ZAVO-103452 format. One line per 10 residues: number of its first residue (from 1); for each residue x, y, z of N, C-alpha, C. Coordinates in steps of 0.001 Angstrom, whole numbers, plus 500000, padded with zeros to 6 digits. Example, Ala and Ser with C-alpha at 12.3 -4.5 7.8 and 13.67 -1.06 7.14 Angstrom:
2
1> 513190,494310,507800,512300,495500,507800,513200,496700,507800 ~ 512850,497750,507080,513670,498940,507140,512900,500030,507870 $
***
This chain:
370
1> 483422,493011,480362,484792,493159,481321,484315,494703,482207 ~ 484599,494201,483336,484533,495502,484268,485637,496522,484227 ~ 485086,497651,484710,486117,499041,484269,487109,498717,485613 ~ 488283,499337,485559,489347,499057,486524,488696,500285,487985 ~ 488995,499890,489046,488492,500993,490327,489830,501845,490305 ~ 489304,503251,489799,490422,504237,489733,490286,504952,490848 ~ 491069,505352,491708,490965,506346,493018,490663,507638,492559 ~ 489855,507813,493759,489641,509400,493747,490351,510360,494648 ~ 491647,510263,494099,492688,511096,494628,492131,512255,495035 ~ 492486,512912,496647,491927,514180,496887,490876,514151,497506 $
11> 490174,513113,497166,488896,512750,498142,488443,511971,499094 ~ 489519,510674,498533,488707,509520,499146,489400,507978,498881 ~ 490884,508391,499096,492087,507465,499329,492821,507773,500630 ~ 493758,506837,500620,494534,506471,501836,495663,507971,501693 ~ 495800,508176,500668,496875,509325,500685,496272,510669,501205 ~ 494505,510934,501479,494211,511687,502054,493647,511527,503481 ~ 494240,510394,504356,494261,510383,505415,494975,511297,506482 ~ 496255,511151,506549,496935,512256,507105,496325,513536,507086 ~ 496806,513864,506085,496142,515447,505939,495090,515612,506460 ~ 493895,514822,506142,492688,514902,506631,492779,515308,508421 $
21> 493445,514593,508716,493728,514197,510716,494508,515353,510799 ~ 495440,515957,510057,496315,516858,510351,495536,518352,510323 ~ 494700,518439,509948,493703,519604,510022,493236,519649,510761 ~ 492907,518827,511754,492214,518631,512881,493274,519055,513959 ~ 494610,519082,513755,495371,519132,514565,496408,520701,514286 ~ 495400,521571,513339,496123,522899,513215,496887,522832,511764 ~ 497245,522004,510918,497912,522129,509899,497002,522902,508962 ~ 497684,523320,507662,496990,523886,506672,495871,522965,505760 ~ 494983,523213,505326,494193,521991,504896,492711,521853,505227 ~ 492034,520745,504693,490760,520361,505271,490721,519028,505158 $
31> 489419,518712,505834,489155,517422,506355,488676,516689,505171 ~ 489074,515838,504344,488813,515529,503406,487657,514448,503414 ~ 488080,513845,504116,487394,512137,504868,486377,512505,505859 ~ 485923,514024,506225,484863,513679,507391,485319,512790,508629 ~ 486154,513125,508921,486954,512289,510400,486549,513091,511835 ~ 486141,512918,512732,486360,513291,514105,487387,514048,514670 ~ 487128,514970,515323,488041,515961,515805,488909,515055,517058 ~ 490112,515646,516928,490668,515097,518544,492134,515963,518253 ~ 492400,515495,519535,494054,516023,519612,494905,515409,519636 ~ 494681,514168,519529,495781,512845,519681,494743,511848,518508 $
41> 495967,511394,517856,495372,510099,516958,496154,509011,516727 ~ 495965,507871,516756,496611,506816,516410,496001,506182,515320 ~ 496925,506126,514425,496329,505341,513014,497033,503459,513377 ~ 496328,502929,513256,496444,501393,512969,496537,501008,511473 ~ 497542,500534,511222,497381,499828,509675,497545,498504,509699 ~ 496736,497848,508788,496286,496213,509262,497050,495854,507745 ~ 498053,495513,507436,498798,495349,506088,497965,493940,505270 ~ 497097,494328,504364,496437,493185,503800,495301,493086,503872 ~ 494220,494031,505157,492780,493582,505247,492051,494364,504236 ~ 491613,494321,503310,490589,494439,502350,489818,494490,503017 $
51> 488521,495599,502438,487309,496182,502828,486372,494723,502688 ~ 486781,494335,501462,485954,493197,501075,485933,491857,501474 ~ 487058,491491,502333,487605,490466,502577,487148,490648,504315 ~ 487191,491729,504884,486628,491932,506195,484881,491609,506364 ~ 484400,492166,505348,482654,492002,505565,482720,490560,504921 ~ 483509,489739,504347,483403,488212,503646,483540,487597,505292 ~ 484198,488327,506181,484776,487110,507526,484297,487785,508826 ~ 483015,488563,508684,482671,489571,509945,482687,489037,511393 ~ 482064,487846,511106,482089,486449,512524,483654,486735,512841 ~ 484781,486439,512491,485916,486779,512823,486460,487974,513302 $
61> 485833,489052,513203,486509,490314,513875,485323,491032,514185 ~ 484979,490690,515561,483706,491357,516040,483873,492928,516182 ~ 485261,492860,516810,485701,494435,517076,485873,495404,515767 ~ 486282,494895,514972,486318,495675,513473,485362,496026,513214 ~ 484377,494913,512893,483140,495010,512154,482055,495547,512851 ~ 482172,495694,514600,481127,496447,515125,481497,497841,515396 ~ 482428,498576,514567,482483,499767,514390,481724,500513,513054 ~ 481320,501547,513092,481058,502282,511850,481631,501568,510383 ~ 481109,500928,509759,481943,500800,508168,482043,501747,507247 ~ 483099,502020,506925,483181,502922,505685,484480,502570,505088 $
71> 484443,502980,503678,485946,502660,503133,485978,503460,502276 ~ 487625,503594,501999,488234,504267,500759,489147,503212,500176 ~ 489885,503890,499362,490564,503288,498356,492148,503448,498485 ~ 492904,502559,498138,494725,502692,497970,494753,503609,496924 ~ 496085,503641,496463,495981,504227,495255,496638,502988,494269 ~ 497674,503467,493555,497769,502473,492239,499151,502362,491983 ~ 499853,501211,492121,499315,499996,492123,499160,499676,493408 ~ 498023,498637,493933,497622,498433,495449,498486,497470,495954 ~ 499486,497834,496564,500626,497195,497100,500999,498225,497954 ~ 502145,497328,499275,502395,497878,500665,503516,498943,500098 $
81> 504370,499034,499209,505448,500132,499269,504778,501581,498644 ~ 504177,501246,497680,503223,502178,497357,502375,503302,498626 ~ 501849,502192,498967,500444,502832,499788,500784,503360,500819 ~ 501970,502421,501710,502892,503126,502660,503290,504808,502565 ~ 504088,504755,501143,504177,506034,501046,503269,507063,500616 ~ 502169,506813,500046,501290,507863,499989,500462,507899,501268 ~ 500356,506964,502009,499854,507424,503474,501141,508417,504244 ~ 502450,508313,504211,503328,508883,505161,503676,510478,504497 ~ 503138,510346,503141,503466,511307,502454,502323,512443,502095 ~ 500983,512086,502399,500043,512324,501778,499745,512787,500079 $
91> 500583,511852,499310,501133,512099,497982,500135,511121,497088 ~ 499597,510828,495933,499181,510043,495303,500184,509451,494780 ~ 500410,508458,494238,501852,507497,493683,502382,508218,492925 ~ 501602,508543,491725,502264,509618,490631,503022,510854,491204 ~ 502882,511228,492486,503356,512339,493253,504671,511715,493926 ~ 504540,510883,494353,506174,510454,494854,506772,509556,494404 ~ 506600,508732,493420,507329,507944,492741,507526,506545,493069 ~ 506777,506194,494175,507087,504870,494590,506494,503596,493934 ~ 506452,503401,492684,505455,502988,491789,505173,501551,491712 ~ 505723,500717,492941,505203,499385,492994,506481,498726,493955 $
101> 506508,497635,494194,507222,496225,495123,508517,496871,494078 ~ 508652,496610,492958,509515,496656,492063,509641,497847,491011 ~ 510322,498742,490835,509773,499677,489709,511368,500075,488950 ~ 511058,500826,487925,512424,501180,487142,512679,502460,487714 ~ 513823,502638,488320,514621,503626,488685,515623,504466,487792 ~ 515334,505712,486833,516126,505785,486206,517583,506472,486058 ~ 517975,507187,487768,518854,507405,487717,520025,506176,487935 ~ 519587,505049,488603,520586,503845,488479,520452,503026,487304 ~ 519227,503088,486219,519466,502492,485204,518902,500950,485535 ~ 517974,500793,486845,517596,499483,486787,516715,499294,487437 $
111> 516110,498287,488076,514774,497868,488741,515162,498024,490036 ~ 514374,498510,490882,514568,498797,492518,513706,498053,493074 ~ 514179,497347,494262,512890,496710,494999,512812,497629,496019 ~ 511654,498064,496642,511483,499015,497335,511543,498717,498664 ~ 511150,497286,498550,511365,496765,500312,512682,496059,500734 ~ 513503,495852,499465,514796,495654,499860,515874,496874,499008 ~ 516200,497456,499777,516974,498872,499592,518428,498706,499462 ~ 519031,498928,498097,520479,498671,498303,521329,499456,499083 ~ 522316,498858,499691,523091,499924,500676,523350,501261,500402 ~ 523486,501373,498823,524435,502511,498529,523500,503756,498534 $
121> 522027,503672,498399,521166,504157,497704,520704,504916,498869 ~ 520139,506439,498655,519668,506963,499895,517796,507186,499588 ~ 517319,506967,500660,516046,507286,500538,515512,508957,499962 ~ 516374,509477,500316,515950,511188,500204,516388,511328,498618 ~ 517204,510226,497964,517407,510684,496567,516452,510154,495921 ~ 515751,509050,496259,514612,508623,495947,513410,509348,495989 ~ 513100,509906,497167,511859,510092,497519,512372,511971,498120 ~ 512631,512539,498174,512971,513715,498553,512075,514598,499357 ~ 510927,514387,499138,509818,515644,499249,509318,515432,500993 ~ 508879,516559,501508,508512,516161,502956,507789,515062,503270 $
131> 507807,514566,504142,507158,513376,504817,506078,514114,505344 ~ 504681,513558,505738,504052,514309,506402,504224,514332,507928 ~ 505062,513606,508632,505468,513670,509872,506790,514413,510046 ~ 507189,515063,508976,508386,516098,508983,507361,517556,509162 ~ 505911,517462,508478,505376,518721,508264,504536,518559,509856 ~ 504421,517498,510462,503590,517638,511883,505052,518227,512902 ~ 506185,517830,512591,507359,518182,513358,507626,520205,513305 ~ 507353,520044,512140,507505,521891,511921,506443,522646,512663 ~ 505469,521897,512670,504364,522594,513380,504060,521979,514870 ~ 505524,521864,515372,504755,521425,516593,504310,519999,517400 $
141> 503786,519291,516264,503079,518016,516906,503785,516819,516887 ~ 503516,516466,518187,504540,515042,518126,503869,513753,517187 ~ 504286,512825,517010,504518,512110,516283,505288,510855,516460 ~ 504716,509434,516117,505493,508166,516253,505318,507351,515212 ~ 506304,506151,514832,505990,505265,514092,506090,503902,515387 ~ 505280,503017,515038,505537,501617,515936,505547,500603,514938 ~ 506406,500020,514625,506705,499082,513743,507759,498061,513820 ~ 508098,497137,513350,509214,496199,513674,510620,496443,513567 ~ 511481,496433,514732,512553,496640,514640,513320,497028,513313 ~ 513440,495795,512327,514329,495603,511402,514083,496793,510568 $
151> 512645,497495,510475,512414,498556,509514,513172,499986,509786 ~ 513680,500210,511089,514179,501656,511698,514889,502358,510656 ~ 515842,501364,509869,516604,502378,508796,516262,501833,507693 ~ 515332,501340,507490,515262,500799,505685,514815,501539,504936 ~ 514898,501349,503426,514744,502679,502727,513722,502856,502618 ~ 512565,502160,502884,510909,502419,502887,510665,503462,503745 ~ 511282,502714,505478,511206,503994,506611,511249,505306,506256 ~ 512618,505378,505573,512889,506738,505560,512419,507567,503569 ~ 511962,506804,503054,511073,507631,501769,509969,508063,502465 ~ 509140,506939,503205,507843,507398,503593,507280,508264,504893 $
161> 508749,507733,506037,507825,507893,507418,508905,508392,508293 ~ 510116,509097,507145,510998,509712,508251,510566,511329,509171 ~ 511314,511433,509774,510668,512554,510940,509851,511972,512019 ~ 509528,510782,512095,508405,510347,513135,509609,509819,513904 ~ 509477,509702,514944,510549,508774,516138,510105,507632,515629 ~ 510957,506825,515903,510814,505127,515998,510572,504504,517177 ~ 509486,503797,517193,509425,502627,518681,509699,501590,517967 ~ 510674,500754,518352,510727,499028,517701,510192,498271,518115 ~ 509454,497594,517410,508782,496172,518290,509978,495178,517625 ~ 510226,494568,519058,511327,493789,518941,510620,492260,518526 $
171> 509693,491862,519079,508653,490707,518867,507540,490759,518289 ~ 506835,490586,517157,505645,491232,516467,504664,490336,517018 ~ 505236,489169,517902,503944,488143,518545,503763,488840,519524 ~ 504383,489382,519905,504179,490351,521693,503398,491342,521599 ~ 501751,491277,521568,500807,492093,521240,500768,493219,522316 ~ 501220,492346,523839,500958,493402,524726,502270,494567,524940 ~ 503144,494409,524272,504610,495221,524538,503899,496186,523298 ~ 503507,495740,521995,503223,496777,521022,502051,497983,521379 ~ 501339,497147,522261,500302,498018,522886,500855,499405,524002 ~ 502157,498579,524703,502503,499452,525709,503088,500823,524637 $
181> 503453,500097,523736,504588,501460,522916,503788,502392,522422 ~ 502415,501496,521337,501542,502702,521019,500764,503722,522018 ~ 500666,503536,523297,500183,504231,524131,501294,505051,524724 ~ 502551,504561,524898,503626,505592,525038,503970,506866,524260 ~ 503903,506101,522652,504247,507404,521691,503031,507866,521548 ~ 501909,508061,521386,500669,508993,521400,500463,509705,522768 ~ 500717,509528,523615,501036,509984,524655,501682,511593,524812 ~ 502586,511497,523986,503806,512775,523920,503188,513826,523094 ~ 503288,514897,524306,502935,516524,523597,501818,516591,524105 ~ 501341,517877,523457,499678,518099,523557,499014,518043,522640 $
191> 499906,517887,521296,499187,517367,519972,499553,516218,519119 ~ 499068,515020,518856,499568,513931,518441,499017,512949,517322 ~ 499845,512943,516495,499263,511833,515478,500583,510819,514850 ~ 500308,509258,515656,501429,508199,515624,500465,507440,514820 ~ 501428,506510,514401,501387,505685,513441,502042,503769,514043 ~ 501060,502902,513867,501077,501825,514275,501060,500823,512977 ~ 502157,499457,512609,502044,498608,511433,501952,497614,511775 ~ 500838,496895,511473,500768,495432,511832,500531,494877,510116 ~ 501272,493131,510399,501520,492877,509164,501515,491209,509165 ~ 501038,490592,510198,500744,489218,509950,499865,488783,508780 $
201> 498564,489353,508915,497368,489214,507680,497867,488718,506439 ~ 498781,489735,506093,499435,490293,504889,499917,489059,504645 ~ 500990,488687,505172,501988,487459,505238,501389,485774,505143 ~ 500367,485977,505779,499464,484723,505957,498539,484695,504639 ~ 498214,485462,504120,497397,485856,502650,498392,485529,502038 ~ 499581,485887,501842,500534,485622,500605,500966,484031,500776 ~ 501181,483705,501750,501454,482431,501942,500379,481058,501592 ~ 499465,481461,502657,498334,480492,502870,496922,480864,501724 ~ 496862,481917,501294,495187,482329,501288,494131,482835,502160 ~ 493273,484016,501289,492898,484745,502110,491605,484047,502694 $
211> 491210,482877,502705,490406,481908,503284,490972,480613,503444 ~ 492081,480725,504131,492850,479441,504521,492648,479326,506046 ~ 492508,478462,506676,492485,478482,508060,493265,479584,508711 ~ 494759,479458,508196,495897,480298,508844,495236,481912,508595 ~ 494616,482163,507419,494262,483554,507310,493203,484117,508110 ~ 492376,483080,508580,491010,483342,509487,491813,483497,510940 ~ 492867,482671,511076,493183,482839,512572,494192,484385,512620 ~ 494467,484491,511568,495442,485796,511608,494246,486889,511776 ~ 493069,486975,511457,492351,488058,511311,491793,488030,512522 ~ 491448,487061,513185,491066,486843,514534,492149,487585,515721 $
221> 493527,487303,514969,494347,488067,516013,494669,489243,515644 ~ 494430,490040,514648,494281,491361,514489,493411,492114,514838 ~ 492559,491450,514661,490912,492051,515868,491046,491989,517311 ~ 491724,491389,517754,492405,491448,519097,493226,492381,519553 ~ 494186,492644,518562,495387,493811,518819,494126,494976,518609 ~ 493608,495133,517734,492929,496684,517536,492071,496893,518845 ~ 491465,495717,519362,490255,495834,520388,491266,496160,521688 ~ 492407,495609,521709,493668,495769,522875,494273,497446,522995 ~ 494355,497787,521373,494624,499000,521631,493651,500130,522020 ~ 492405,499795,521442,491380,500607,522299,491150,500565,523692 $
231> 491193,499500,523912,490771,499410,525658,492002,500068,526350 ~ 493377,500420,525885,494372,500929,526639,494510,502224,526351 ~ 494071,502755,525311,494009,503981,524587,493195,505164,525672 ~ 493593,505978,526308,492663,507013,527017,491552,507512,525856 ~ 490337,507788,526084,489064,507860,525909,489265,509101,524757 ~ 489857,509930,525010,490413,511268,523948,491098,510986,522826 ~ 491808,509731,522898,492706,509475,521581,491835,508492,520520 ~ 491504,509310,519526,490946,508606,518485,491916,507523,517906 ~ 491640,506302,517869,492187,505253,516888,491536,505028,515690 ~ 492114,505248,514730,491879,505046,513263,492237,503857,512721 $
241> 491714,503088,512265,492083,501686,511602,491965,501689,510297 ~ 492859,501306,509594,493048,501288,507978,493537,500149,507323 ~ 494116,500225,505892,495015,499129,505529,495347,499633,503839 ~ 496460,499058,503907,497205,499347,502653,496869,498699,501395 ~ 496001,497669,501422,495513,496977,499921,494398,495997,500354 ~ 494135,495299,499643,493200,493761,499610,494187,493076,499010 ~ 493271,491869,499228,493927,490861,498500,493135,489566,497566 ~ 493628,489017,496454,492779,487799,495913,493848,486717,495856 ~ 493220,485465,495676,493654,484277,495928,493780,484093,494181 ~ 495200,483543,493818,495689,483093,492575,495790,481886,492164 $
251> 494579,481034,491742,494663,479900,491285,495856,479295,490445 ~ 496297,477892,490527,497247,477795,489687,497407,477933,488159 ~ 495748,477503,487850,495767,477430,486447,495349,478781,485551 ~ 495213,479961,486619,495384,481275,486140,496643,481942,486253 ~ 497342,481452,486092,498990,481866,486110,499740,481880,484893 ~ 500107,483041,484225,500662,483286,483230,502256,483255,483329 ~ 502887,482232,482997,504487,482724,483188,505025,482989,481672 ~ 505443,484218,481689,506187,484870,480481,506535,484090,479504 ~ 507538,483344,480131,508522,482176,479435,508048,481411,478626 ~ 506591,481054,478845,505804,480350,478246,504760,480873,477168 $
261> 504683,481749,476853,503952,482880,475820,504920,483215,474996 ~ 505150,483039,473666,505766,483834,472870,505575,484382,472443 ~ 506554,485450,472554,506528,487143,472201,506237,487801,473016 ~ 505528,487597,474460,504991,488457,475017,506351,489966,475472 ~ 507457,489063,475590,508520,489742,476004,509446,490341,474595 ~ 508893,490192,473769,509632,491127,472222,509272,492450,472711 ~ 510654,492982,472779,510687,494360,472796,510462,494995,474196 ~ 510201,494092,475129,510395,494574,476648,511918,494605,476802 ~ 512691,495301,477727,513952,495623,478458,514052,495612,479729 ~ 512609,495641,480275,512697,495465,481974,511273,495130,482285 $
271> 511251,494478,483226,509695,493795,484006,509793,493773,485373 ~ 508743,494632,485672,508661,494976,487209,507266,494775,487414 ~ 507430,495688,488873,506001,495559,489611,505394,494466,490304 ~ 504487,493561,490252,504408,492391,490907,503153,491612,489864 ~ 502853,490469,490511,502502,489338,489658,500597,490106,488976 ~ 500120,490844,489824,498492,491258,489670,499036,492897,488923 ~ 500144,493213,488667,500321,494557,487787,501633,494518,487553 ~ 501590,494412,486429,503536,494630,485804,503598,496058,485161 ~ 504911,496382,485213,505249,497620,484563,506589,496942,483673 ~ 506120,497592,482057,506604,496913,481575,507812,497910,480631 $
281> 508884,498302,480800,509876,499310,479874,509824,498262,478548 ~ 509996,499232,477444,510068,498974,476120,511100,499553,475447 ~ 511307,498749,474430,512127,499657,473481,511500,501196,472950 ~ 512272,501911,472796,511926,503162,472003,510929,503089,470946 ~ 509745,503772,471469,508651,503954,469937,508155,502547,469923 ~ 508345,501740,471127,507365,500442,470602,506380,500166,472049 ~ 505871,500925,472633,504928,501374,473375,503389,500599,473148 ~ 502848,501300,471868,502028,500746,471464,501861,499606,470671 ~ 503036,499202,470036,502883,497841,469717,502840,496494,470703 ~ 503712,496982,471669,503701,496454,472599,502625,495784,473417 $
291> 501845,496999,474072,500508,496945,474422,499355,496318,473695 ~ 499398,496509,472613,498522,495562,471297,498659,494310,471572 ~ 499934,493828,471713,500229,492259,471636,499731,491963,473174 ~ 500098,492718,474361,499571,492112,475665,498155,492121,475500 ~ 497366,493220,474629,495899,493053,474803,495588,491415,473966 ~ 496244,491341,472987,495985,490404,472144,495969,489129,472777 ~ 496941,489018,473805,497279,487764,474647,496467,487846,475624 ~ 496191,488801,476264,495051,488369,477533,493893,488848,477656 ~ 493280,489667,476117,491826,489783,476065,491689,490604,477512 ~ 490067,490315,477999,489218,490643,478692,490129,490188,480271 $
301> 491051,489465,480213,491675,489027,481367,492505,490116,482131 ~ 492773,491390,481526,493690,492213,481885,493167,493513,481348 ~ 493530,494784,481756,493651,496309,481627,494766,496258,481117 ~ 495066,496536,479859,496315,496822,479187,496369,498293,478820 ~ 497540,498821,479584,497194,500588,479055,498549,500940,478922 ~ 499060,501850,477859,500496,502442,477879,500556,503599,479007 ~ 501598,504057,479538,501942,504959,480373,501234,505836,480199 ~ 501057,506576,479443,500156,507763,479003,498721,507466,478824 ~ 498321,506565,478298,496775,506155,478893,496588,506073,480400 ~ 497487,505261,481205,497100,505444,482530,497135,506428,483249 $
311> 497659,507107,482958,498230,508399,483357,496827,509416,483218 ~ 496679,508994,482092,495220,510311,481735,494012,509754,481942 ~ 493909,508632,482539,492679,508273,483421,492886,508198,484573 ~ 494231,508448,485006,494158,509000,486873,494298,507588,487526 ~ 495236,507100,487000,495396,505613,487626,496474,506115,488984 ~ 497206,506791,488866,498502,507342,489588,498166,508710,490129 ~ 497010,509525,490029,497405,510928,490447,498047,511694,489294 ~ 497900,512867,489732,498909,513967,489159,500405,513273,489319 ~ 500911,513195,488144,502405,512339,487775,503054,513233,486794 ~ 503987,514119,487434,505082,515005,487061,505886,514494,486095 $
321> 506634,514992,484842,507312,514121,483869,508454,513579,484523 ~ 508984,514344,485618,510367,513632,486272,510048,512184,487022 ~ 508356,512043,487260,508765,510699,487561,507729,509569,487087 ~ 507464,510162,485949,506567,509429,485194,507337,507922,484581 ~ 508787,508062,484336,509346,507215,483597,509627,506044,484734 ~ 509174,506210,486019,509346,505137,486819,508320,503962,486679 ~ 506778,504637,486174,506182,503985,485541,506012,502958,484567 ~ 505726,501925,484116,505625,501066,483047,505421,502088,481454 ~ 506416,501780,480655,505849,502232,479209,504659,501614,479153 ~ 504387,500422,479392,503079,499645,479259,502888,498935,480629 $
331> 501704,499234,480971,500994,498639,482516,500321,497670,481976 ~ 500498,496394,482570,499224,495274,482509,499087,494978,483784 ~ 497213,495023,483968,496802,494784,485679,495510,493934,485188 ~ 495929,492986,486225,494971,491786,486108,493743,492475,486415 ~ 492383,491868,485461,491258,491824,485971,490419,490832,486376 ~ 490816,489520,486052,490378,488561,486788,491478,488022,488020 ~ 491150,486954,488626,491865,486431,489136,493218,485781,489215 ~ 493828,486361,487700,495047,485543,487432,496098,486804,488056 ~ 497593,486301,487599,498868,486765,487369,499631,486199,486469 ~ 500833,487920,486614,501726,487368,485263,502928,487288,485940 $
341> 503331,486275,485727,504818,485605,486694,505585,485120,485337 ~ 507148,485525,486305,508036,485014,485867,509521,483876,486381 ~ 510022,482772,485660,510695,481606,486219,511613,482549,486666 ~ 512347,483662,486447,513244,484433,487106,512957,484586,488474 ~ 511464,485429,488552,511260,485746,489942,510734,484480,490859 ~ 511528,484098,491272,511235,482987,491991,510394,482831,492892 ~ 510536,483996,493831,509874,484201,495004,508461,484391,495119 ~ 508127,484622,493965,506694,484830,493724,506144,483865,493387 ~ 506744,482652,492464,505909,481551,492030,505308,480693,493243 ~ 505338,480875,494822,504756,480383,495998,503838,481037,496099 $
351> 503305,482220,496004,502510,482864,496591,501145,482576,496359 ~ 499977,482524,496991,498844,482070,497315,498047,483421,496674 ~ 498019,484389,497849,497496,485373,497767,498003,486774,497401 ~ 497614,487340,495999,498309,488286,495794,497568,489722,495444 ~ 498330,490784,494877,497383,491994,494937,498494,493195,494038 ~ 497944,494166,493534,498295,495223,493050,497668,496073,491995 ~ 496330,495039,491226,495551,495414,490612,494676,496218,491013 ~ 493895,496777,490007,492645,497859,490236,491241,497265,490698 ~ 491224,495793,490734,489909,495251,491295,489274,495780,492487 ~ 487969,495728,492637,487836,496189,494220,487991,495385,495279 $
361> 487995,493895,495044,488723,493409,496093,490309,493905,496809 ~ 490873,494296,495802,492522,494823,496039,492356,496329,496062 ~ 491364,497161,495750,491786,498467,495983,490749,498607,497411 ~ 489656,498546,497548,488748,498782,498691,489693,498467,500170 ~ 489654,499137,500617,490401,499169,502282,489361,499718,503604 ~ 489405,499318,504392,488531,499902,505354,489006,501458,505902 ~ 487886,502129,506538,488509,503283,507243,487398,503375,508506 ~ 487969,502894,509688,487091,502763,510755,487584,503364,511962 ~ 486910,504271,512512,487236,505147,513686,486884,504415,514963 ~ 487693,504016,516111,487322,503699,517396,487581,504849,518425 $
***
């Protein structure tokens, strides 16, 4: 059984990207990633573009693969809400507490969906620490976010990206307009660090798989977007390209439906996360026996840890007590190409490509500079 790929927080992860760029712009700290100096940066994040997937399809992305190839890792779990918050705050997941696509939120006593925020819940309550964009503002450094218009006031935007001027993308298929917005955003002020988000590859991978004709076409599309951005930006602007996670295809016979496995949900009080990494909240004092039961059922198919074990191994980075109970009492991360699913979570049953676990295919993301 392979070991999980545990991030080197503070050295080589997505959470280290903005602090490294900020150091070149005059913020306290140092460049942890060895990036080039500039006074203007545009970070393009391509949702779902794992380093392994890019390497496996190099011929479809000549611009991206023509750049010097290096990679970093995302955090754990390898999923968008967690990664975007790590990017935007410069914090490991244990430090910001956005523990997955869904996670246990003790103040409400319920599972919280990080991408579909309840109207009565403030992002400031969930994640009150300064974002990196707020730090840039305090230092007089201009910044912006170029993202779909629907995200402008979302909970995740508030949690992860607040402080940045929002440049709304009304039509995500209009790459020319997105390039115009990004060029305008990064031109503001004498120093600038702006961020542009692209999601077609991730959506396509979820629906059709990562080696489908549709996914291949989407990779061609995002490669063209990156090339268009580089062509439109002044040479003085550094374009930094990365991602939030990779992806694996989950075949039908590798799916575990918890309702069909007697005993798996015994003493489990809440079921969160995503198919590739589940957070299990359990009855008091039952973590060890629930973990043992899941280990027995899945064997080498999964890395099963109690929360204390996962924290001790560094899965989430430094995790203060006030945020620790957002992570499962027991965490089940798939080591093979399987997924843990429930008939109650109907939307997940149709997914082909998934992510969330600690395999190299999910954890490794590109870090490219153009």
